[in-house]
PDB file with one MODEL, atoms N, CA, C and O in Angstrom:
MODEL        1
ATOM      1  N   MET A   1    -151.198-128.811 105.806  1.00  0.00           N
ATOM      2  CA  MET A   1    -150.790-130.193 104.690  1.00  0.00           C
ATOM      3  C   MET A   1    -151.848-130.573 104.083  1.00  0.00           C
ATOM      4  O   MET A   1    -152.955-130.784 104.579  1.00  0.00           O
ATOM      5  N   ALA A   2    -151.487-130.673 102.887  1.00  0.00           N
ATOM      6  CA  ALA A   2    -151.989-131.494 102.056  1.00  0.00           C
ATOM      7  C   ALA A   2    -152.290-133.064 102.188  1.00  0.00           C
ATOM      8  O   ALA A   2    -151.704-133.617 103.119  1.00  0.00           O
ATOM      9  N   LYS A   3    -153.084-133.823 101.423  1.00  0.00           N
ATOM     10  CA  LYS A   3    -153.193-135.578 101.346  1.00  0.00           C
ATOM     11  C   LYS A   3    -152.344-135.771 100.474  1.00  0.00           C
ATOM     12  O   LYS A   3    -152.146-135.322  99.345  1.00  0.00           O
ATOM     13  N   SER A   4    -151.744-136.667 101.280  1.00  0.00           N
ATOM     14  CA  SER A   4    -150.658-137.685 100.702  1.00  0.00           C
ATOM     15  C   SER A   4    -151.475-138.830 100.031  1.00  0.00           C
ATOM     16  O   SER A   4    -152.519-139.344 100.431  1.00  0.00           O
ATOM     17  N   ILE A   5    -150.837-139.070  99.055  1.00  0.00           N
ATOM     18  CA  ILE A   5    -151.117-140.012  98.107  1.00  0.00           C
ATOM     19  C   ILE A   5    -150.527-141.401  98.615  1.00  0.00           C
ATOM     20  O   ILE A   5    -149.382-141.631  99.006  1.00  0.00           O
ATOM     21  N   PRO A   6    -151.802-142.420  98.486  1.00  0.00           N
ATOM     22  CA  PRO A   6    -151.481-143.727  98.997  1.00  0.00           C
ATOM     23  C   PRO A   6    -150.354-144.177  97.919  1.00  0.00           C
ATOM     24  O   PRO A   6    -150.023-143.793  96.797  1.00  0.00           O
ATOM     25  N   SER A   7    -149.908-145.243  98.875  1.00  0.00           N
ATOM     26  CA  SER A   7    -148.745-146.192  98.270  1.00  0.00           C
ATOM     27  C   SER A   7    -149.431-146.934  97.187  1.00  0.00           C
ATOM     28  O   SER A   7    -148.751-147.725  96.533  1.00  0.00           O
ATOM     29  N   SER A   8    -150.705-146.784  96.906  1.00  0.00           N
ATOM     30  CA  SER A   8    -151.293-147.628  95.868  1.00  0.00           C
ATOM     31  C   SER A   8    -151.211-147.606  94.770  1.00  0.00           C
ATOM     32  O   SER A   8    -151.228-148.516  93.941  1.00  0.00           O
ATOM     33  N   GLY A   9    -151.026-145.578  94.592  1.00  0.00           N
ATOM     34  CA  GLY A   9    -151.423-144.818  93.704  1.00  0.00           C
ATOM     35  C   GLY A   9    -152.985-144.433  93.482  1.00  0.00           C
ATOM     36  O   GLY A   9    -153.503-143.727  92.617  1.00  0.00           O
ATOM     37  N   ALA A  10    -153.650-145.274  94.762  1.00  0.00           N
ATOM     38  CA  ALA A  10    -155.082-144.894  93.965  1.00  0.00           C
ATOM     39  C   ALA A  10    -155.764-143.334  94.345  1.00  0.00           C
ATOM     40  O   ALA A  10    -155.687-142.642  95.361  1.00  0.00           O
ATOM     41  N   GLY A  11    -156.355-143.167  93.229  1.00  0.00           N
ATOM     42  CA  GLY A  11    -156.956-141.342  93.340  1.00  0.00           C
ATOM     43  C   GLY A  11    -155.894-140.381  93.077  1.00  0.00           C
ATOM     44  O   GLY A  11    -156.289-139.219  92.982  1.00  0.00           O
ATOM     45  N   ALA A  12    -154.597-140.584  92.932  1.00  0.00           N
ATOM     46  CA  ALA A  12    -153.290-139.800  92.667  1.00  0.00           C
ATOM     47  C   ALA A  12    -154.115-138.657  91.869  1.00  0.00           C
ATOM     48  O   ALA A  12    -154.526-137.705  92.533  1.00  0.00           O
ATOM     49  N   VAL A  13    -154.355-138.698  90.607  1.00  0.00           N
ATOM     50  CA  VAL A  13    -154.480-137.242  89.818  1.00  0.00           C
ATOM     51  C   VAL A  13    -155.510-136.214  90.619  1.00  0.00           C
ATOM     52  O   VAL A  13    -155.272-135.008  90.665  1.00  0.00           O
ATOM     53  N   ARG A  14    -156.917-136.929  91.373  1.00  0.00           N
ATOM     54  CA  ARG A  14    -157.838-136.267  92.265  1.00  0.00           C
ATOM     55  C   ARG A  14    -157.305-135.311  93.191  1.00  0.00           C
ATOM     56  O   ARG A  14    -157.555-134.123  93.395  1.00  0.00           O
ATOM     57  N   ILE A  15    -156.228-136.419  93.875  1.00  0.00           N
ATOM     58  CA  ILE A  15    -156.019-135.569  95.378  1.00  0.00           C
ATOM     59  C   ILE A  15    -154.809-134.283  94.505  1.00  0.00           C
ATOM     60  O   ILE A  15    -154.587-133.126  94.862  1.00  0.00           O
ATOM     61  N   MET A  16    -154.447-134.751  93.766  1.00  0.00           N
ATOM     62  CA  MET A  16    -153.296-133.302  93.038  1.00  0.00           C
ATOM     63  C   MET A  16    -154.172-132.602  92.807  1.00  0.00           C
ATOM     64  O   MET A  16    -153.744-131.519  93.204  1.00  0.00           O
ATOM     65  N   LEU A  17    -155.435-132.390  92.314  1.00  0.00           N
ATOM     66  CA  LEU A  17    -156.102-131.580  91.462  1.00  0.00           C
ATOM     67  C   LEU A  17    -157.063-130.746  92.688  1.00  0.00           C
ATOM     68  O   LEU A  17    -157.627-129.675  92.461  1.00  0.00           O
ATOM     69  N   LYS A  18    -157.108-131.357  93.800  1.00  0.00           N
ATOM     70  CA  LYS A  18    -157.705-131.231  94.992  1.00  0.00           C
ATOM     71  C   LYS A  18    -156.803-130.200  96.259  1.00  0.00           C
ATOM     72  O   LYS A  18    -157.189-129.558  97.235  1.00  0.00           O
ATOM     73  N   ASN A  19    -155.469-130.449  95.646  1.00  0.00           N
ATOM     74  CA  ASN A  19    -154.463-129.432  96.298  1.00  0.00           C
ATOM     75  C   ASN A  19    -153.323-129.060  95.469  1.00  0.00           C
ATOM     76  O   ASN A  19    -152.162-129.433  95.638  1.00  0.00           O
ATOM     77  N   LYS A  20    -153.766-128.289  94.556  1.00  0.00           N
ATOM     78  CA  LYS A  20    -152.987-127.504  93.603  1.00  0.00           C
ATOM     79  C   LYS A  20    -151.927-126.791  94.299  1.00  0.00           C
ATOM     80  O   LYS A  20    -150.880-126.638  93.670  1.00  0.00           O
ATOM     81  N   ASP A  21    -152.011-126.284  95.585  1.00  0.00           N
ATOM     82  CA  ASP A  21    -151.124-125.412  95.983  1.00  0.00           C
ATOM     83  C   ASP A  21    -149.446-126.224  96.437  1.00  0.00           C
ATOM     84  O   ASP A  21    -148.385-125.639  96.654  1.00  0.00           O
ATOM     85  N   ASN A  22    -149.683-127.509  96.462  1.00  0.00           N
ATOM     86  CA  ASN A  22    -148.652-128.437  97.109  1.00  0.00           C
ATOM     87  C   ASN A  22    -148.380-129.427  95.324  1.00  0.00           C
ATOM     88  O   ASN A  22    -147.876-130.539  95.167  1.00  0.00           O
ATOM     89  N   LEU A  23    -148.855-128.616  94.424  1.00  0.00           N
ATOM     90  CA  LEU A  23    -148.315-129.855  93.028  1.00  0.00           C
ATOM     91  C   LEU A  23    -147.478-128.639  92.454  1.00  0.00           C
ATOM     92  O   LEU A  23    -147.705-127.438  92.305  1.00  0.00           O
ATOM     93  N   HIS A  24    -146.284-129.579  92.170  1.00  0.00           N
ATOM     94  CA  HIS A  24    -145.074-128.109  91.248  1.00  0.00           C
ATOM     95  C   HIS A  24    -145.058-129.162  89.956  1.00  0.00           C
ATOM     96  O   HIS A  24    -145.808-130.133  89.855  1.00  0.00           O
ATOM     97  N   PHE A  25    -144.229-128.836  89.168  1.00  0.00           N
ATOM     98  CA  PHE A  25    -144.298-129.374  87.671  1.00  0.00           C
ATOM     99  C   PHE A  25    -142.758-128.352  87.247  1.00  0.00           C
ATOM    100  O   PHE A  25    -142.288-127.323  87.731  1.00  0.00           O
ATOM    101  N   GLU A  26    -142.422-129.086  86.335  1.00  0.00           N
ATOM    102  CA  GLU A  26    -141.228-128.412  85.340  1.00  0.00           C
ATOM    103  C   GLU A  26    -141.324-128.725  84.055  1.00  0.00           C
ATOM    104  O   GLU A  26    -141.802-129.857  83.979  1.00  0.00           O
ATOM    105  N   LEU A  27    -141.126-128.322  83.108  1.00  0.00           N
ATOM    106  CA  LEU A  27    -141.323-128.363  81.792  1.00  0.00           C
ATOM    107  C   LEU A  27    -139.868-128.895  81.383  1.00  0.00           C
ATOM    108  O   LEU A  27    -139.023-128.006  81.494  1.00  0.00           O
ATOM    109  N   ASN A  28    -139.360-130.136  80.934  1.00  0.00           N
ATOM    110  CA  ASN A  28    -138.261-130.765  80.775  1.00  0.00           C
ATOM    111  C   ASN A  28    -138.280-130.368  79.203  1.00  0.00           C
ATOM    112  O   ASN A  28    -137.223-129.866  78.822  1.00  0.00           O
ATOM    113  N   GLU A  29    -139.136-130.481  78.377  1.00  0.00           N
ATOM    114  CA  GLU A  29    -138.974-130.721  76.720  1.00  0.00           C
ATOM    115  C   GLU A  29    -140.642-130.298  75.855  1.00  0.00           C
ATOM    116  O   GLU A  29    -141.743-130.833  75.993  1.00  0.00           O
ATOM    117  N   SER A  30    -140.349-129.514  75.261  1.00  0.00           N
ATOM    118  CA  SER A  30    -141.550-129.448  74.569  1.00  0.00           C
ATOM    119  C   SER A  30    -141.053-129.490  72.696  1.00  0.00           C
ATOM    120  O   SER A  30    -139.914-129.219  72.314  1.00  0.00           O
ATOM    121  N   HIS A  31    -142.081-129.847  71.866  1.00  0.00           N
ATOM    122  CA  HIS A  31    -141.784-129.925  70.595  1.00  0.00           C
ATOM    123  C   HIS A  31    -143.250-130.130  69.972  1.00  0.00           C
ATOM    124  O   HIS A  31    -144.265-130.555  70.524  1.00  0.00           O
ATOM    125  N   GLU A  32    -143.041-129.683  68.607  1.00  0.00           N
ATOM    126  CA  GLU A  32    -144.227-129.706  67.974  1.00  0.00           C
ATOM    127  C   GLU A  32    -143.845-131.046  66.832  1.00  0.00           C
ATOM    128  O   GLU A  32    -142.770-131.229  66.261  1.00  0.00           O
ATOM    129  N   GLU A  33    -145.261-131.975  66.722  1.00  0.00           N
ATOM    130  CA  GLU A  33    -145.125-133.316  65.695  1.00  0.00           C
ATOM    131  C   GLU A  33    -146.793-133.165  64.898  1.00  0.00           C
ATOM    132  O   GLU A  33    -147.924-133.078  65.377  1.00  0.00           O
ATOM    133  N   ASN A  34    -146.493-133.177  64.089  1.00  0.00           N
ATOM    134  CA  ASN A  34    -147.753-132.763  62.845  1.00  0.00           C
ATOM    135  C   ASN A  34    -149.180-131.899  63.415  1.00  0.00           C
ATOM    136  O   ASN A  34    -150.388-132.074  63.576  1.00  0.00           O
ATOM    137  N   GLY A  35    -148.206-130.944  63.573  1.00  0.00           N
ATOM    138  CA  GLY A  35    -149.118-129.577  64.149  1.00  0.00           C
ATOM    139  C   GLY A  35    -149.866-129.781  65.686  1.00  0.00           C
ATOM    140  O   GLY A  35    -150.786-129.085  66.117  1.00  0.00           O
ATOM    141  N   LYS A  36    -149.140-131.055  66.458  1.00  0.00           N
ATOM    142  CA  LYS A  36    -149.767-131.193  67.347  1.00  0.00           C
ATOM    143  C   LYS A  36    -148.521-130.856  68.560  1.00  0.00           C
ATOM    144  O   LYS A  36    -147.331-130.992  68.279  1.00  0.00           O
ATOM    145  N   MET A  37    -148.938-130.451  69.778  1.00  0.00           N
ATOM    146  CA  MET A  37    -147.870-129.894  70.754  1.00  0.00           C
ATOM    147  C   MET A  37    -147.201-131.540  71.502  1.00  0.00           C
ATOM    148  O   MET A  37    -147.884-132.488  71.117  1.00  0.00           O
ATOM    149  N   SER A  38    -146.257-131.873  72.273  1.00  0.00           N
ATOM    150  CA  SER A  38    -145.709-132.906  72.716  1.00  0.00           C
ATOM    151  C   SER A  38    -144.966-132.098  73.562  1.00  0.00           C
ATOM    152  O   SER A  38    -144.246-131.166  73.203  1.00  0.00           O
ATOM    153  N   TYR A  39    -145.274-132.706  75.366  1.00  0.00           N
ATOM    154  CA  TYR A  39    -144.561-132.042  76.211  1.00  0.00           C
ATOM    155  C   TYR A  39    -144.533-133.325  77.487  1.00  0.00           C
ATOM    156  O   TYR A  39    -145.321-134.238  77.732  1.00  0.00           O
ATOM    157  N   LEU A  40    -143.109-132.851  78.194  1.00  0.00           N
ATOM    158  CA  LEU A  40    -142.832-133.980  79.160  1.00  0.00           C
ATOM    159  C   LEU A  40    -142.256-133.184  80.472  1.00  0.00           C
ATOM    160  O   LEU A  40    -141.088-132.812  80.359  1.00  0.00           O
ATOM    161  N   TYR A  41    -142.833-132.914  81.540  1.00  0.00           N
ATOM    162  CA  TYR A  41    -142.699-132.626  82.619  1.00  0.00           C
ATOM    163  C   TYR A  41    -142.608-133.170  83.739  1.00  0.00           C
ATOM    164  O   TYR A  41    -143.319-134.137  84.010  1.00  0.00           O
ATOM    165  N   ASP A  42    -141.799-132.710  84.535  1.00  0.00           N
ATOM    166  CA  ASP A  42    -141.337-133.122  86.119  1.00  0.00           C
ATOM    167  C   ASP A  42    -142.473-132.968  86.858  1.00  0.00           C
ATOM    168  O   ASP A  42    -142.872-131.804  86.848  1.00  0.00           O
ATOM    169  N   ILE A  43    -143.247-133.852  87.601  1.00  0.00           N
ATOM    170  CA  ILE A  43    -143.931-133.644  88.435  1.00  0.00           C
ATOM    171  C   ILE A  43    -143.939-133.861  89.900  1.00  0.00           C
ATOM    172  O   ILE A  43    -143.586-135.017  90.134  1.00  0.00           O
ATOM    173  N   PHE A  44    -144.131-133.382  90.672  1.00  0.00           N
ATOM    174  CA  PHE A  44    -143.930-133.224  92.371  1.00  0.00           C
ATOM    175  C   PHE A  44    -145.136-132.889  93.155  1.00  0.00           C
ATOM    176  O   PHE A  44    -145.806-131.876  92.957  1.00  0.00           O
ATOM    177  N   TYR A  45    -145.398-133.835  94.107  1.00  0.00           N
ATOM    178  CA  TYR A  45    -146.769-133.445  94.849  1.00  0.00           C
ATOM    179  C   TYR A  45    -146.418-134.552  96.250  1.00  0.00           C
ATOM    180  O   TYR A  45    -146.310-135.778  96.290  1.00  0.00           O
ATOM    181  N   GLU A  46    -146.302-133.447  97.366  1.00  0.00           N
ATOM    182  CA  GLU A  46    -146.016-134.369  98.501  1.00  0.00           C
ATOM    183  C   GLU A  46    -144.838-134.968  98.326  1.00  0.00           C
ATOM    184  O   GLU A  46    -143.744-134.521  97.983  1.00  0.00           O
ATOM    185  N   ASN A  47    -145.406-136.630  98.764  1.00  0.00           N
ATOM    186  CA  ASN A  47    -144.683-137.847  98.976  1.00  0.00           C
ATOM    187  C   ASN A  47    -144.646-138.596  97.624  1.00  0.00           C
ATOM    188  O   ASN A  47    -144.525-139.807  97.808  1.00  0.00           O
ATOM    189  N   VAL A  48    -144.716-138.227  96.255  1.00  0.00           N
ATOM    190  CA  VAL A  48    -143.989-138.600  95.026  1.00  0.00           C
ATOM    191  C   VAL A  48    -144.012-137.565  94.091  1.00  0.00           C
ATOM    192  O   VAL A  48    -144.622-136.500  94.000  1.00  0.00           O
ATOM    193  N   SER A  49    -142.844-138.406  93.145  1.00  0.00           N
ATOM    194  CA  SER A  49    -142.375-137.558  92.270  1.00  0.00           C
ATOM    195  C   SER A  49    -142.801-138.071  91.007  1.00  0.00           C
ATOM    196  O   SER A  49    -143.337-139.163  91.193  1.00  0.00           O
ATOM    197  N   GLY A  50    -142.792-137.776  89.911  1.00  0.00           N
ATOM    198  CA  GLY A  50    -142.896-138.681  88.414  1.00  0.00           C
ATOM    199  C   GLY A  50    -142.848-137.882  87.162  1.00  0.00           C
ATOM    200  O   GLY A  50    -142.494-136.734  87.431  1.00  0.00           O
ATOM    201  N   THR A  51    -143.059-138.050  85.955  1.00  0.00           N
ATOM    202  CA  THR A  51    -143.450-137.538  84.796  1.00  0.00           C
ATOM    203  C   THR A  51    -144.294-137.646  84.131  1.00  0.00           C
ATOM    204  O   THR A  51    -144.692-138.773  83.835  1.00  0.00           O
ATOM    205  N   LEU A  52    -145.044-136.223  83.511  1.00  0.00           N
ATOM    206  CA  LEU A  52    -146.188-136.333  82.945  1.00  0.00           C
ATOM    207  C   LEU A  52    -145.970-136.364  81.521  1.00  0.00           C
ATOM    208  O   LEU A  52    -145.568-135.266  81.135  1.00  0.00           O
ATOM    209  N   ASN A  53    -146.096-137.296  80.500  1.00  0.00           N
ATOM    210  CA  ASN A  53    -145.750-137.321  78.804  1.00  0.00           C
ATOM    211  C   ASN A  53    -147.264-136.584  78.314  1.00  0.00           C
ATOM    212  O   ASN A  53    -148.238-137.089  78.873  1.00  0.00           O
ATOM    213  N   MET A  54    -147.463-135.853  77.682  1.00  0.00           N
ATOM    214  CA  MET A  54    -149.047-135.840  76.941  1.00  0.00           C
ATOM    215  C   MET A  54    -148.546-135.440  75.510  1.00  0.00           C
ATOM    216  O   MET A  54    -147.398-135.000  75.438  1.00  0.00           O
ATOM    217  N   LEU A  55    -149.179-135.533  74.537  1.00  0.00           N
ATOM    218  CA  LEU A  55    -149.683-135.070  73.109  1.00  0.00           C
ATOM    219  C   LEU A  55    -150.927-134.187  73.076  1.00  0.00           C
ATOM    220  O   LEU A  55    -151.984-134.820  73.091  1.00  0.00           O
ATOM    221  N   MET A  56    -151.014-132.981  73.037  1.00  0.00           N
ATOM    222  CA  MET A  56    -152.181-132.068  72.903  1.00  0.00           C
ATOM    223  C   MET A  56    -152.216-131.955  71.567  1.00  0.00           C
ATOM    224  O   MET A  56    -151.236-132.162  70.852  1.00  0.00           O
ATOM    225  N   ASP A  57    -153.277-131.641  71.182  1.00  0.00           N
ATOM    226  CA  ASP A  57    -153.857-131.345  69.979  1.00  0.00           C
ATOM    227  C   ASP A  57    -155.200-130.130  70.551  1.00  0.00           C
ATOM    228  O   ASP A  57    -156.264-130.278  71.152  1.00  0.00           O
ATOM    229  N   GLY A  58    -154.377-128.803  69.922  1.00  0.00           N
ATOM    230  CA  GLY A  58    -155.198-127.098  70.698  1.00  0.00           C
ATOM    231  C   GLY A  58    -154.868-127.622  72.313  1.00  0.00           C
ATOM    232  O   GLY A  58    -153.802-127.949  72.835  1.00  0.00           O
ATOM    233  N   ASP A  59    -156.083-127.562  72.788  1.00  0.00           N
ATOM    234  CA  ASP A  59    -156.429-127.894  74.727  1.00  0.00           C
ATOM    235  C   ASP A  59    -156.937-129.622  74.733  1.00  0.00           C
ATOM    236  O   ASP A  59    -157.517-130.225  75.636  1.00  0.00           O
ATOM    237  N   THR A  60    -156.656-129.939  73.894  1.00  0.00           N
ATOM    238  CA  THR A  60    -157.346-131.381  74.099  1.00  0.00           C
ATOM    239  C   THR A  60    -156.408-132.407  74.349  1.00  0.00           C
ATOM    240  O   THR A  60    -156.113-132.845  73.237  1.00  0.00           O
ATOM    241  N   PRO A  61    -155.736-133.068  75.279  1.00  0.00           N
ATOM    242  CA  PRO A  61    -154.768-134.361  75.508  1.00  0.00           C
ATOM    243  C   PRO A  61    -154.990-135.232  74.552  1.00  0.00           C
ATOM    244  O   PRO A  61    -156.190-135.503  74.514  1.00  0.00           O
ATOM    245  N   VAL A  62    -154.268-135.889  73.624  1.00  0.00           N
ATOM    246  CA  VAL A  62    -154.540-136.672  72.371  1.00  0.00           C
ATOM    247  C   VAL A  62    -154.117-138.124  73.480  1.00  0.00           C
ATOM    248  O   VAL A  62    -154.828-139.122  73.595  1.00  0.00           O
ATOM    249  N   ILE A  63    -153.127-137.947  74.018  1.00  0.00           N
ATOM    250  CA  ILE A  63    -152.438-139.234  74.825  1.00  0.00           C
ATOM    251  C   ILE A  63    -151.601-138.392  75.848  1.00  0.00           C
ATOM    252  O   ILE A  63    -151.019-137.320  75.678  1.00  0.00           O
ATOM    253  N   ALA A  64    -151.701-139.114  76.859  1.00  0.00           N
ATOM    254  CA  ALA A  64    -151.157-138.508  78.365  1.00  0.00           C
ATOM    255  C   ALA A  64    -150.611-139.999  79.209  1.00  0.00           C
ATOM    256  O   ALA A  64    -151.046-141.146  79.316  1.00  0.00           O
ATOM    257  N   ALA A  65    -149.552-139.325  79.655  1.00  0.00           N
ATOM    258  CA  ALA A  65    -149.347-141.119  80.962  1.00  0.00           C
ATOM    259  C   ALA A  65    -148.480-139.917  81.800  1.00  0.00           C
ATOM    260  O   ALA A  65    -147.587-139.171  81.396  1.00  0.00           O
ATOM    261  N   LEU A  66    -149.190-140.058  83.281  1.00  0.00           N
ATOM    262  CA  LEU A  66    -148.607-139.853  84.740  1.00  0.00           C
ATOM    263  C   LEU A  66    -147.998-141.238  84.737  1.00  0.00           C
ATOM    264  O   LEU A  66    -148.555-142.313  84.514  1.00  0.00           O
ATOM    265  N   ASN A  67    -146.314-140.895  85.131  1.00  0.00           N
ATOM    266  CA  ASN A  67    -145.508-142.486  85.675  1.00  0.00           C
ATOM    267  C   ASN A  67    -145.227-141.434  87.014  1.00  0.00           C
ATOM    268  O   ASN A  67    -144.613-140.367  87.016  1.00  0.00           O
ATOM    269  N   LEU A  68    -145.865-142.096  88.072  1.00  0.00           N
ATOM    270  CA  LEU A  68    -145.246-142.078  89.458  1.00  0.00           C
ATOM    271  C   LEU A  68    -143.919-143.212  89.767  1.00  0.00           C
ATOM    272  O   LEU A  68    -143.570-144.297  89.300  1.00  0.00           O
ATOM    273  N   ASN A  69    -143.341-142.108  91.018  1.00  0.00           N
ATOM    274  CA  ASN A  69    -142.414-143.244  91.499  1.00  0.00           C
ATOM    275  C   ASN A  69    -142.786-144.246  92.392  1.00  0.00           C
ATOM    276  O   ASN A  69    -141.876-144.794  93.014  1.00  0.00           O
ATOM    277  N   LEU A  70    -144.148-144.666  92.622  1.00  0.00           N
ATOM    278  CA  LEU A  70    -144.825-145.637  92.980  1.00  0.00           C
ATOM    279  C   LEU A  70    -145.066-147.166  92.287  1.00  0.00           C
ATOM    280  O   LEU A  70    -145.604-148.184  92.723  1.00  0.00           O
ATOM    281  N   GLY A  71    -144.477-146.874  91.135  1.00  0.00           N
ATOM    282  CA  GLY A  71    -144.759-148.211  90.387  1.00  0.00           C
ATOM    283  C   GLY A  71    -146.168-147.744  89.626  1.00  0.00           C
ATOM    284  O   GLY A  71    -146.756-148.749  89.226  1.00  0.00           O
ATOM    285  N   ARG A  72    -146.714-146.801  89.384  1.00  0.00           N
ATOM    286  CA  ARG A  72    -147.771-146.782  89.037  1.00  0.00           C
ATOM    287  C   ARG A  72    -147.962-145.539  87.986  1.00  0.00           C
ATOM    288  O   ARG A  72    -147.793-144.345  88.234  1.00  0.00           O
ATOM    289  N   VAL A  73    -148.365-146.143  86.735  1.00  0.00           N
ATOM    290  CA  VAL A  73    -148.826-145.070  85.447  1.00  0.00           C
ATOM    291  C   VAL A  73    -150.102-144.807  85.386  1.00  0.00           C
ATOM    292  O   VAL A  73    -150.923-145.722  85.460  1.00  0.00           O
ATOM    293  N   ILE A  74    -150.293-144.135  85.311  1.00  0.00           N
ATOM    294  CA  ILE A  74    -151.567-143.469  84.850  1.00  0.00           C
ATOM    295  C   ILE A  74    -152.112-143.036  83.301  1.00  0.00           C
ATOM    296  O   ILE A  74    -151.252-142.814  82.449  1.00  0.00           O
ATOM    297  N   THR A  75    -153.072-142.958  83.061  1.00  0.00           N
ATOM    298  CA  THR A  75    -153.308-143.229  81.716  1.00  0.00           C
ATOM    299  C   THR A  75    -154.774-141.795  81.449  1.00  0.00           C
ATOM    300  O   THR A  75    -155.382-141.209  82.345  1.00  0.00           O
ATOM    301  N   LEU A  76    -154.904-141.655  80.229  1.00  0.00           N
ATOM    302  CA  LEU A  76    -156.023-141.284  80.108  1.00  0.00           C
ATOM    303  C   LEU A  76    -157.433-142.395  80.096  1.00  0.00           C
ATOM    304  O   LEU A  76    -158.602-142.122  80.369  1.00  0.00           O
ATOM    305  N   ASP A  77    -156.823-143.745  79.666  1.00  0.00           N
ATOM    306  CA  ASP A  77    -158.006-144.553  79.519  1.00  0.00           C
ATOM    307  C   ASP A  77    -158.092-145.035  80.766  1.00  0.00           C
ATOM    308  O   ASP A  77    -158.986-145.881  80.723  1.00  0.00           O
ATOM    309  N   ASN A  78    -157.698-144.975  81.761  1.00  0.00           N
ATOM    310  CA  ASN A  78    -157.500-145.486  83.344  1.00  0.00           C
ATOM    311  C   ASN A  78    -157.865-144.355  83.975  1.00  0.00           C
ATOM    312  O   ASN A  78    -158.421-144.773  84.991  1.00  0.00           O
ATOM    313  N   ASP A  79    -157.901-142.913  84.003  1.00  0.00           N
ATOM    314  CA  ASP A  79    -158.305-141.794  84.841  1.00  0.00           C
ATOM    315  C   ASP A  79    -158.867-140.720  83.937  1.00  0.00           C
ATOM    316  O   ASP A  79    -158.017-140.064  83.335  1.00  0.00           O
ATOM    317  N   THR A  80    -159.837-140.487  83.774  1.00  0.00           N
ATOM    318  CA  THR A  80    -160.441-139.429  83.418  1.00  0.00           C
ATOM    319  C   THR A  80    -159.851-138.177  83.751  1.00  0.00           C
ATOM    320  O   THR A  80    -159.654-137.531  82.721  1.00  0.00           O
ATOM    321  N   ASN A  81    -159.398-137.423  85.044  1.00  0.00           N
ATOM    322  CA  ASN A  81    -159.155-136.950  85.583  1.00  0.00           C
ATOM    323  C   ASN A  81    -157.700-136.015  85.161  1.00  0.00           C
ATOM    324  O   ASN A  81    -157.347-134.906  85.563  1.00  0.00           O
ATOM    325  N   LEU A  82    -157.020-137.005  84.149  1.00  0.00           N
ATOM    326  CA  LEU A  82    -155.620-136.922  83.572  1.00  0.00           C
ATOM    327  C   LEU A  82    -156.102-135.919  82.806  1.00  0.00           C
ATOM    328  O   LEU A  82    -155.503-134.888  83.113  1.00  0.00           O
ATOM    329  N   THR A  83    -156.990-135.707  81.856  1.00  0.00           N
ATOM    330  CA  THR A  83    -157.686-134.591  81.032  1.00  0.00           C
ATOM    331  C   THR A  83    -157.408-133.585  81.750  1.00  0.00           C
ATOM    332  O   THR A  83    -156.898-132.627  81.170  1.00  0.00           O
ATOM    333  N   LYS A  84    -157.610-133.510  82.957  1.00  0.00           N
ATOM    334  CA  LYS A  84    -158.149-131.988  83.363  1.00  0.00           C
ATOM    335  C   LYS A  84    -156.649-131.439  84.219  1.00  0.00           C
ATOM    336  O   LYS A  84    -156.435-130.236  84.372  1.00  0.00           O
ATOM    337  N   LEU A  85    -155.641-132.566  84.753  1.00  0.00           N
ATOM    338  CA  LEU A  85    -154.483-132.015  85.442  1.00  0.00           C
ATOM    339  C   LEU A  85    -153.593-131.838  83.784  1.00  0.00           C
ATOM    340  O   LEU A  85    -152.702-130.989  83.798  1.00  0.00           O
ATOM    341  N   CYS A  86    -153.822-132.612  82.397  1.00  0.00           N
ATOM    342  CA  CYS A  86    -152.863-131.843  81.837  1.00  0.00           C
ATOM    343  C   CYS A  86    -153.651-130.372  81.656  1.00  0.00           C
ATOM    344  O   CYS A  86    -152.974-129.381  81.928  1.00  0.00           O
ATOM    345  N   ARG A  87    -154.693-130.212  81.323  1.00  0.00           N
ATOM    346  CA  ARG A  87    -154.538-128.641  81.225  1.00  0.00           C
ATOM    347  C   ARG A  87    -154.337-127.671  82.160  1.00  0.00           C
ATOM    348  O   ARG A  87    -154.221-126.500  81.800  1.00  0.00           O
ATOM    349  N   TYR A  88    -154.270-128.027  83.471  1.00  0.00           N
ATOM    350  CA  TYR A  88    -154.449-127.276  84.556  1.00  0.00           C
ATOM    351  C   TYR A  88    -152.469-126.713  84.540  1.00  0.00           C
ATOM    352  O   TYR A  88    -151.960-125.692  85.004  1.00  0.00           O
ATOM    353  N   VAL A  89    -151.664-128.187  83.625  1.00  0.00           N
ATOM    354  CA  VAL A  89    -150.296-128.172  83.925  1.00  0.00           C
ATOM    355  C   VAL A  89    -150.144-127.088  82.953  1.00  0.00           C
ATOM    356  O   VAL A  89    -149.362-126.239  83.381  1.00  0.00           O
ATOM    357  N   ILE A  90    -150.486-126.893  82.115  1.00  0.00           N
ATOM    358  CA  ILE A  90    -150.305-126.421  80.322  1.00  0.00           C
ATOM    359  C   ILE A  90    -150.558-124.709  80.700  1.00  0.00           C
ATOM    360  O   ILE A  90    -149.713-123.814  80.704  1.00  0.00           O
ATOM    361  N   GLU A  91    -151.887-124.637  80.977  1.00  0.00           N
ATOM    362  CA  GLU A  91    -152.227-123.136  81.638  1.00  0.00           C
ATOM    363  C   GLU A  91    -151.419-122.591  82.735  1.00  0.00           C
ATOM    364  O   GLU A  91    -151.319-121.370  82.858  1.00  0.00           O
ATOM    365  N   ASN A  92    -150.816-123.427  83.569  1.00  0.00           N
ATOM    366  CA  ASN A  92    -150.049-122.832  84.473  1.00  0.00           C
ATOM    367  C   ASN A  92    -148.764-123.063  84.409  1.00  0.00           C
ATOM    368  O   ASN A  92    -148.224-122.979  85.512  1.00  0.00           O
ATOM    369  N   THR A  93    -147.910-123.381  83.345  1.00  0.00           N
ATOM    370  CA  THR A  93    -146.720-123.542  82.551  1.00  0.00           C
ATOM    371  C   THR A  93    -145.730-122.093  82.827  1.00  0.00           C
ATOM    372  O   THR A  93    -145.932-121.198  82.006  1.00  0.00           O
ATOM    373  N   LYS A  94    -144.929-121.871  83.661  1.00  0.00           N
ATOM    374  CA  LYS A  94    -144.567-120.369  83.525  1.00  0.00           C
ATOM    375  C   LYS A  94    -143.212-120.707  82.695  1.00  0.00           C
ATOM    376  O   LYS A  94    -142.397-121.617  82.844  1.00  0.00           O
ATOM    377  N   GLU A  95    -143.290-119.394  81.558  1.00  0.00           N
ATOM    378  CA  GLU A  95    -142.750-119.865  80.555  1.00  0.00           C
ATOM    379  C   GLU A  95    -141.289-118.750  80.937  1.00  0.00           C
ATOM    380  O   GLU A  95    -140.299-118.759  80.206  1.00  0.00           O
TER     381      GLU A  95
ENDMDL
END
């Protein structure tokens, strides 16, 4: 069993990246804006669910927000690991 995310949401992205087998995501929406791609995903991991909203310029997230049902919103400004999560999700999206 993978490590659960604490109710504070602390280290959530790092925990998800270390336990990728328990991380599940589903693409809800994608569209292009000014040559950049916008994506909206539902994210599921162990004891939490949420949404991942990102704007990608090539393989670089320009804007990203992970909104967890713990009442915590994680952005590129407050967690540098979110860039890695965005790339992982994009690279592993099943079409």
